[in-house]
DSSP file (Angstrom, degrees, kcal/mol; ACC not computed):
  #  RESIDUE AA STRUCTURE BP1 BP2  ACC     N-H-->O    O-->H-N    N-H-->O    O-->H-N    TCO  KAPPA ALPHA  PHI   PSI    X-CA   Y-CA   Z-CA
    1    1 A M     >        0   0    0      0, 0.0     4,-2.7     0, 0.0     5,-0.2   0.000 360.0 360.0 360.0 -38.5    0.0    0.0    0.0
    2    2 A Q  H  >  +     0   0    0      1,-0.2     4,-2.7     2,-0.2     5,-0.2   0.913 360.0  48.8 -62.9 -41.3    2.8    2.4    0.8
    3    3 A A  H  > S+     0   0    0      1,-0.2     4,-2.4     2,-0.2    -1,-0.2   0.889 111.4  50.3 -63.9 -36.6    4.4    1.9   -2.7
    4    4 A L  H  > S+     0   0    0      2,-0.2     4,-2.3     1,-0.2    -2,-0.2   0.911 111.3  47.3 -66.3 -41.7    1.1    2.5   -4.3
    5    5 A R  H  X S+     0   0    0     -4,-2.7     4,-2.6     2,-0.2     5,-0.2   0.925 111.8  51.1 -65.1 -44.0    0.5    5.6   -2.3
    6    6 A R  H  X S+     0   0    0     -4,-2.7     4,-2.5     1,-0.2    -2,-0.2   0.917 111.1  47.7 -56.6 -45.7    4.0    6.9   -3.1
    7    7 A A  H  X S+     0   0    0     -4,-2.4     4,-2.1     1,-0.2    -1,-0.2   0.908 111.1  52.5 -63.5 -40.0    3.5    6.2   -6.8
    8    8 A G  H  X>S+     0   0    0     -4,-2.3     5,-3.0     2,-0.2     4,-0.7   0.891 110.4  46.7 -61.9 -41.6    0.1    8.0   -6.6
    9    9 A V  H ><5S+     0   0    0     -4,-2.6     3,-0.9     3,-0.2    -2,-0.2   0.932 112.1  49.8 -67.6 -43.4    1.7   11.1   -5.1
   10   10 A A  H 3<5S+     0   0    0     -4,-2.5    -2,-0.2     1,-0.3    -1,-0.2   0.846 112.0  49.1 -61.9 -32.8    4.5   11.2   -7.6
   11   11 A L  H 3<5S-     0   0    0     -4,-2.1    -1,-0.3    -5,-0.2    -2,-0.2   0.599 114.8-119.4 -81.5 -11.9    2.0   10.9  -10.4
   12   12 A G  T <<5 +     0   0    0     -3,-0.9     2,-0.3    -4,-0.7    -3,-0.2   0.756  60.6 151.1  78.8  27.9   -0.1   13.7   -8.8
   13   13 A L      < -     0   0    0     -5,-3.0    -1,-0.3    -6,-0.2    -2,-0.1  -0.707  43.0-128.4 -91.6 142.4   -3.2   11.5   -8.3
   14   14 A T     >  -     0   0    0     -2,-0.3     4,-2.3     1,-0.1     5,-0.2  -0.329  31.0-105.0 -74.7 167.3   -5.7   12.1   -5.6
   15   15 A E  H  > S+     0   0    0      1,-0.2     4,-2.4     2,-0.2     5,-0.2   0.900 123.5  52.2 -62.1 -39.5   -6.6    9.2   -3.3
   16   16 A A  H  > S+     0   0    0      1,-0.2     4,-2.2     2,-0.2    -1,-0.2   0.886 110.9  46.9 -63.1 -40.9  -10.0    8.9   -5.1
   17   17 A Q  H  > S+     0   0    0      2,-0.2     4,-2.3     1,-0.2    -1,-0.2   0.869 111.5  51.1 -69.4 -35.6   -8.2    8.8   -8.5
   18   18 A L  H  X S+     0   0    0     -4,-2.3     4,-1.5     2,-0.2    -2,-0.2   0.922 110.8  48.3 -66.1 -44.4   -5.7    6.2   -7.2
   19   19 A A  H  X>S+     0   0    0     -4,-2.4     5,-3.0     1,-0.2     4,-0.6   0.934 113.6  47.1 -62.5 -45.2   -8.5    4.0   -5.9
   20   20 A R  H ><5S+     0   0    0     -4,-2.2     3,-0.8     1,-0.2    -1,-0.2   0.886 107.1  57.3 -63.7 -39.3  -10.5    4.3   -9.1
   21   21 A A  H 3<5S+     0   0    0     -4,-2.3    -1,-0.2     1,-0.3    -2,-0.2   0.833 113.3  39.8 -62.7 -32.9   -7.3    3.5  -11.2
   22   22 A V  H 3<5S-     0   0    0     -4,-1.5    25,-0.3    -3,-0.3    -1,-0.3   0.405 118.9-109.5 -99.2   3.3   -6.9    0.2   -9.4
   23   23 A G  T <<5 +     0   0    0     -3,-0.8     2,-0.4    -4,-0.6    -3,-0.2   0.789  66.7 144.5  81.6  31.7  -10.6   -0.6   -9.3
   24   24 A L      < -     0   0    0     -5,-3.0    -1,-0.2    -6,-0.2    -2,-0.1  -0.848  44.9-129.4-103.9 139.2  -11.3   -0.1   -5.5
   25   25 A S     >  -     0   0    0     -2,-0.4     4,-2.7     1,-0.1     5,-0.2  -0.365  32.7-103.6 -72.3 160.8  -14.4    1.3   -4.1
   26   26 A T  H  > S+     0   0    0      1,-0.2     4,-2.7     2,-0.2     5,-0.2   0.896 121.8  49.0 -57.8 -42.1  -14.2    4.1   -1.6
   27   27 A P  H  > S+     0   0    0      0, 0.0     4,-2.2     0, 0.0    -1,-0.2   0.924 112.7  48.2 -64.3 -40.3  -15.0    1.8    1.4
   28   28 A D  H  > S+     0   0    0      2,-0.2     4,-1.8     1,-0.2    -2,-0.2   0.915 112.3  48.8 -65.5 -42.0  -12.3   -0.7    0.2
   29   29 A W  H  X S+     0   0    0     -4,-2.7     4,-2.4     1,-0.2    -1,-0.2   0.936 110.7  50.7 -63.0 -46.0   -9.8    2.1   -0.2
   30   30 A E  H  X S+     0   0    0     -4,-2.7     4,-1.6     1,-0.2    -1,-0.2   0.876 106.9  55.1 -60.1 -37.5  -10.6    3.4    3.2
   31   31 A G  H  <>S+     0   0    0     -4,-2.2     5,-2.4     2,-0.2    -1,-0.2   0.897 108.3  47.9 -60.4 -40.9  -10.1   -0.1    4.6
   32   32 A L  H ><5S+     0   0    0     -4,-1.8     3,-1.3     1,-0.2    -2,-0.2   0.876 109.3  52.8 -71.0 -36.1   -6.7   -0.2    3.1
   33   33 A A  H 3<5S+     0   0    0     -4,-2.4    -1,-0.2     1,-0.3    -2,-0.2   0.823 105.6  56.6 -64.2 -29.2   -5.9    3.3    4.5
   34   34 A A  T 3<5S-     0   0    0     -4,-1.6    -1,-0.3    -5,-0.2    -2,-0.2   0.433 134.7 -85.6 -84.2  -0.2   -6.9    2.0    7.9
   35   35 A G  T < 5S+     0   0    0     -3,-1.3    -3,-0.2     1,-0.3    -2,-0.1   0.347  80.2 139.5 117.0  -5.8   -4.4   -0.8    7.7
   36   36 A Q      < -     0   0    0     -5,-2.4    -1,-0.3    -6,-0.2     2,-0.3  -0.367  52.1-118.9 -63.1 149.4   -6.0   -3.7    5.8
   37   37 A R        -     0   0    0    -36,-0.0     2,-0.6     1,-0.0    -1,-0.1  -0.696  13.3-126.6 -95.6 146.8   -3.7   -5.3    3.4
   38   38 A L        -     0   0    0     -2,-0.3    -1,-0.0    -6,-0.1     3,-0.0  -0.807  25.6-127.2 -89.9 119.5   -4.2   -5.5   -0.4
   39   39 A N    >   -     0   0    0     -2,-0.6     3,-1.4     1,-0.2     6,-0.5  -0.559  12.0-149.4 -69.1 117.4   -4.0   -9.0   -1.6
   40   40 A P  T 3  S+     0   0    0      0, 0.0    -1,-0.2     0, 0.0     9,-0.1   0.762  95.7  56.3 -62.4 -24.3   -1.5   -9.0   -4.4
   41   41 A A  T 3  S+     0   0    0      4,-0.1    -2,-0.1     5,-0.1    -3,-0.0   0.631  90.2  95.7 -83.1 -13.8   -3.3  -11.9   -6.2
   42   42 A S  S <> S-     0   0    0     -3,-1.4     4,-2.5     1,-0.1     5,-0.2  -0.244  91.8-108.5 -70.2 165.4   -6.6   -9.9   -6.3
   43   43 A Q  H  > S+     0   0    0      1,-0.2     4,-2.2     2,-0.2     5,-0.2   0.942 122.6  46.3 -56.8 -47.7   -7.7   -7.9   -9.3
   44   44 A A  H  > S+     0   0    0      1,-0.2     4,-2.4     2,-0.2    -1,-0.2   0.876 111.0  53.2 -63.4 -38.6   -7.0   -4.7   -7.4
   45   45 A G  H  > S+     0   0    0     -6,-0.5     4,-2.2     2,-0.2    -1,-0.2   0.899 109.8  46.6 -64.1 -40.2   -3.7   -6.0   -6.2
   46   46 A K  H  X S+     0   0    0     -4,-2.5     4,-1.9     2,-0.2    -2,-0.2   0.898 113.8  48.8 -68.7 -39.8   -2.6   -6.8   -9.8
   47   47 A R  H  X S+     0   0    0     -4,-2.2     4,-2.4   -25,-0.3    -2,-0.2   0.859 108.8  53.7 -69.7 -34.1   -3.7   -3.4  -11.0
   48   48 A A  H  X S+     0   0    0     -4,-2.4     4,-2.4   -26,-0.2    -2,-0.2   0.951 110.4  46.9 -63.6 -46.1   -1.8   -1.7   -8.1
   49   49 A T  H  X S+     0   0    0     -4,-2.2     4,-2.1     1,-0.2    -2,-0.2   0.881 112.2  50.6 -59.8 -37.3    1.3   -3.5   -9.2
   50   50 A Q  H  X S+     0   0    0     -4,-1.9     4,-2.4     2,-0.2    -1,-0.2   0.892 108.5  51.3 -66.6 -41.9    0.7   -2.5  -12.8
   51   51 A L  H  X S+     0   0    0     -4,-2.4     4,-2.6     2,-0.2    -2,-0.2   0.902 109.5  50.1 -62.5 -42.3    0.2    1.1  -11.8
   52   52 A I  H  X S+     0   0    0     -4,-2.4     4,-2.5     2,-0.2    -1,-0.2   0.906 110.2  51.3 -62.6 -41.2    3.6    1.0   -9.9
   53   53 A R  H  X S+     0   0    0     -4,-2.1     4,-2.7     2,-0.2    -2,-0.2   0.907 108.6  50.8 -61.2 -40.6    5.2   -0.4  -12.9
   54   54 A C  H  X S+     0   0    0     -4,-2.4     4,-2.9     2,-0.2     5,-0.3   0.928 110.0  49.7 -63.1 -44.4    3.8    2.3  -15.1
   55   55 A Y  H  X S+     0   0    0     -4,-2.6     4,-2.5     1,-0.2    -2,-0.2   0.929 113.5  45.8 -58.1 -45.3    5.1    4.9  -12.7
   56   56 A L  H  X S+     0   0    0     -4,-2.5     4,-2.1     2,-0.2    -2,-0.2   0.903 114.3  48.0 -66.4 -39.6    8.6    3.4  -12.6
   57   57 A A  H  X S+     0   0    0     -4,-2.7     4,-2.0     2,-0.2    -2,-0.2   0.936 113.9  46.6 -63.9 -47.3    8.6    3.0  -16.5
   58   58 A L  H  X S+     0   0    0     -4,-2.9     4,-1.7     1,-0.2     6,-0.3   0.897 110.7  52.9 -64.5 -40.9    7.5    6.5  -17.0
   59   59 A G  H  <>S+     0   0    0     -4,-2.5     5,-3.5    -5,-0.3     4,-0.4   0.912 109.9  48.0 -62.2 -39.9   10.0    7.9  -14.5
   60   60 A S  H ><5S+     0   0    0     -4,-2.1     3,-0.8     1,-0.2    -1,-0.2   0.887 110.0  53.1 -68.3 -34.7   12.8    6.1  -16.3
   61   61 A L  H 3<5S+     0   0    0     -4,-2.0    -1,-0.2     1,-0.2    -2,-0.2   0.820 115.2  39.5 -67.5 -30.8   11.6    7.4  -19.7
   62   62 A V  T ><5S-     0   0    0     -4,-1.7     3,-0.7    -5,-0.1    -1,-0.2   0.248 120.4-101.9-104.6  12.3   11.6   11.1  -18.4
   63   63 A G  T < 5 -     0   0    0     -3,-0.8    -3,-0.2    -4,-0.4    -4,-0.1   0.697  65.8 -68.7  78.4  20.9   14.8   10.8  -16.4
   64   64 A G  T 3 <S+     0   0    0     -5,-3.5     2,-0.5    -6,-0.3    -1,-0.2   0.532  87.0 148.4  80.1   5.5   13.2   10.6  -13.0
   65   65 A S    <>  -     0   0    0     -3,-0.7     4,-2.2    -6,-0.3    -1,-0.2  -0.628  38.2-157.1 -79.1 118.6   11.8   14.1  -13.0
   66   66 A R  H  > S+     0   0    0     -2,-0.5     4,-2.1     1,-0.2     5,-0.2   0.868  95.5  53.4 -65.1 -35.4    8.5   14.3  -11.0
   67   67 A E  H  > S+     0   0    0      1,-0.2     4,-2.3     2,-0.2    -1,-0.2   0.893 108.6  47.9 -64.3 -39.3    7.6   17.4  -12.9
   68   68 A A  H  > S+     0   0    0      2,-0.2     4,-2.5     1,-0.2    -2,-0.2   0.860 109.9  53.5 -72.3 -32.7    8.2   15.7  -16.2
   69   69 A V  H  X S+     0   0    0     -4,-2.2     4,-2.3     2,-0.2    -2,-0.2   0.942 112.1  44.1 -59.6 -49.6    6.1   12.7  -15.1
   70   70 A R  H  X S+     0   0    0     -4,-2.1     4,-1.6     2,-0.2    -2,-0.2   0.875 111.6  53.5 -67.1 -37.4    3.2   15.0  -14.1
   71   71 A Q  H  X S+     0   0    0     -4,-2.3     4,-0.5     2,-0.2    -1,-0.2   0.936 109.5  48.7 -61.3 -44.7    3.5   17.0  -17.3
   72   72 A W  H >< S+     0   0    0     -4,-2.5     3,-1.0     1,-0.2    -2,-0.2   0.908 110.3  51.8 -61.2 -41.6    3.4   13.8  -19.4
   73   73 A L  H 3< S+     0   0    0     -4,-2.3    12,-2.6     1,-0.2    13,-0.3   0.800 112.5  45.9 -63.3 -30.0    0.3   12.7  -17.5
   74   74 A G  H 3< S+     0   0    0     -4,-1.6     2,-0.4    -3,-0.2    -1,-0.2   0.405  96.7  85.8 -96.1   1.8   -1.4   15.9  -18.1
   75   75 A T  S << S-     0   0    0     -3,-1.0     7,-0.1    -4,-0.5    10,-0.1  -0.881  86.4-103.7-108.9 134.3   -0.7   16.3  -21.8
   76   76 A R        -     0   0    0     -2,-0.4     2,-0.4     7,-0.2     7,-0.2  -0.191  32.6-159.2 -53.6 143.1   -2.8   14.8  -24.6
   77   77 A N  B >>> -A   82   0A   0      5,-2.0     5,-1.9     1,-0.1     4,-1.1  -0.978  10.6-158.8-129.8 116.5   -1.2   11.7  -26.1
   78   78 A R  T 345S+     0   0    0     -2,-0.4    -1,-0.1     1,-0.2     5,-0.0   0.833  92.9  57.1 -67.3 -31.3   -2.5   10.7  -29.6
   79   79 A H  T 345S+     0   0    0      1,-0.2    -1,-0.2     2,-0.1    21,-0.0   0.822 113.4  39.1 -70.9 -28.6   -1.3    7.1  -29.1
   80   80 A L  T <45S-     0   0    0     -3,-0.5    -1,-0.2     2,-0.2    -2,-0.2   0.552 110.6-123.2 -93.8 -10.3   -3.4    6.7  -26.0
   81   81 A G  T  <5S+     0   0    0     -4,-1.1     2,-0.3     1,-0.2    -3,-0.2   0.816  77.3  11.4  73.7  30.0   -6.3    8.6  -27.5
   82   82 A G  B   <S-A   77   0A   0     -5,-1.9    -5,-2.0    -7,-0.1    -2,-0.2  -0.977 107.5 -33.3 164.4-169.3   -6.4   11.2  -24.7
   83   83 A V    >>  -     0   0    0     -2,-0.3     4,-2.6    -7,-0.2     3,-1.5  -0.681  53.5-134.7 -78.6 122.9   -4.8   12.7  -21.6
   84   84 A P  H 3> S+     0   0    0      0, 0.0     4,-2.4     0, 0.0   -10,-0.2   0.827 104.4  57.0 -52.3 -36.4   -2.9    9.9  -19.8
   85   85 A A  H 34 S+     0   0    0    -12,-2.6     4,-0.4     1,-0.2   -11,-0.1   0.877 113.1  41.0 -63.1 -33.9   -4.3   10.9  -16.4
   86   86 A D  H X> S+     0   0    0     -3,-1.5     3,-1.2   -13,-0.3     4,-0.5   0.873 110.1  57.6 -75.5 -38.8   -7.8   10.6  -17.8
   87   87 A V  H >< S+     0   0    0     -4,-2.6     3,-1.5     1,-0.3     6,-0.3   0.879  98.9  61.5 -61.1 -37.8   -7.0    7.4  -19.7
   88   88 A L  T 3< S+     0   0    0     -4,-2.4     6,-0.4     1,-0.3    -1,-0.3   0.797  98.0  57.3 -58.6 -27.4   -5.9    5.8  -16.3
   89   89 A M  T <4 S+     0   0    0     -3,-1.2    -1,-0.3    -4,-0.4    -2,-0.2   0.637  88.9  96.2 -79.3 -15.7   -9.5    6.3  -15.0
   90   90 A E  S XX S-     0   0    0     -3,-1.5     3,-1.1    -4,-0.5     4,-0.6  -0.402  88.9-113.0 -73.3 151.3  -10.9    4.2  -17.9
   91   91 A P  T 34 S+     0   0    0      0, 0.0     4,-0.2     0, 0.0     3,-0.2   0.864 118.4  25.3 -55.3 -37.8  -11.6    0.5  -17.4
   92   92 A D  T 3> S+     0   0    0      1,-0.1     4,-2.4     2,-0.1     5,-0.2   0.337  96.2 102.4-103.2   7.3   -8.9   -0.5  -19.8
   93   93 A G  H <> S+     0   0    0     -3,-1.1     4,-2.6    -6,-0.3    -5,-0.2   0.853  78.0  51.2 -64.8 -40.8   -6.8    2.6  -19.4
   94   94 A L  H  X S+     0   0    0     -4,-0.6     4,-2.4    -6,-0.4    -1,-0.2   0.911 111.9  47.8 -64.9 -40.8   -4.1    1.1  -17.1
   95   95 A D  H  > S+     0   0    0      2,-0.2     4,-2.5     1,-0.2    -2,-0.2   0.929 112.7  48.4 -64.7 -43.4   -3.6   -1.8  -19.4
   96   96 A R  H  X S+     0   0    0     -4,-2.4     4,-2.5     1,-0.2    -2,-0.2   0.910 113.6  47.1 -62.1 -41.4   -3.3    0.5  -22.4
   97   97 A M  H  X S+     0   0    0     -4,-2.6     4,-2.7     2,-0.2     5,-0.2   0.909 111.4  50.3 -68.0 -40.2   -0.8    2.8  -20.6
   98   98 A A  H  X S+     0   0    0     -4,-2.4     4,-2.5     2,-0.2     5,-0.2   0.926 112.3  47.6 -63.9 -45.6    1.3   -0.1  -19.4
   99   99 A D  H  X S+     0   0    0     -4,-2.5     4,-2.3     2,-0.2    -2,-0.2   0.923 113.3  48.9 -60.4 -44.9    1.4   -1.6  -23.0
  100  100 A Y  H  X S+     0   0    0     -4,-2.5     4,-2.1     2,-0.2    -2,-0.2   0.931 113.2  45.3 -59.9 -48.7    2.3    1.9  -24.4
  101  101 A L  H  X S+     0   0    0     -4,-2.7     4,-2.3     1,-0.2    -1,-0.2   0.877 112.1  52.5 -67.4 -37.9    5.1    2.5  -21.8
  102  102 A D  H  X S+     0   0    0     -4,-2.5     4,-2.0    -5,-0.2    -1,-0.2   0.911 109.1  50.2 -63.8 -42.1    6.5   -1.0  -22.3
  103  103 A G  H  X S+     0   0    0     -4,-2.3     4,-2.6    -5,-0.2     5,-0.3   0.879 109.7  50.6 -61.1 -39.9    6.6   -0.4  -26.0
  104  104 A L  H  X S+     0   0    0     -4,-2.1     4,-2.3     2,-0.2    -2,-0.2   0.913 111.4  47.7 -62.9 -44.6    8.4    2.9  -25.6
  105  105 A R  H  < S+     0   0    0     -4,-2.3    -2,-0.2     1,-0.2    -1,-0.2   0.879 118.4  41.0 -64.8 -36.3   11.0    1.3  -23.3
  106  106 A L  H  < S+     0   0    0     -4,-2.0    -2,-0.2    -5,-0.2    -1,-0.2   0.829 132.3  19.8 -80.6 -34.4   11.6   -1.5  -25.6
  107  107 A H  H  <        0   0    0     -4,-2.6    -3,-0.2    -5,-0.2    -2,-0.2   0.439 360.0 360.0-120.0  -3.8   11.5    0.3  -29.0
  108  108 A G     <        0   0    0     -4,-2.3    -4,-0.2    -5,-0.3    -3,-0.1   0.502 360.0 360.0  69.1 360.0   12.2    3.9  -28.1
């Protein structure tokens, strides 16, 4: 949960956006904030791991600059078909972003 929150802060996401991106309801998110553990094998756990991977990949692509990460997230991307921060909130957005970032890292 701490790694997920750190990634969310670095990405400039609110708690509500972070919960939505990984597919958690408000009560489930509040339970995690109160100390419940996120099962890594659950759908939300897998999505949380994927979001952290996206954050790390994006950070490496922009040289680790938090400002550059946030700028990228807030700027329309024609390959993703929208603003990445908005795309993250779509049901398949995290998958699309992970695939896109993996492609960039592998093929430049």
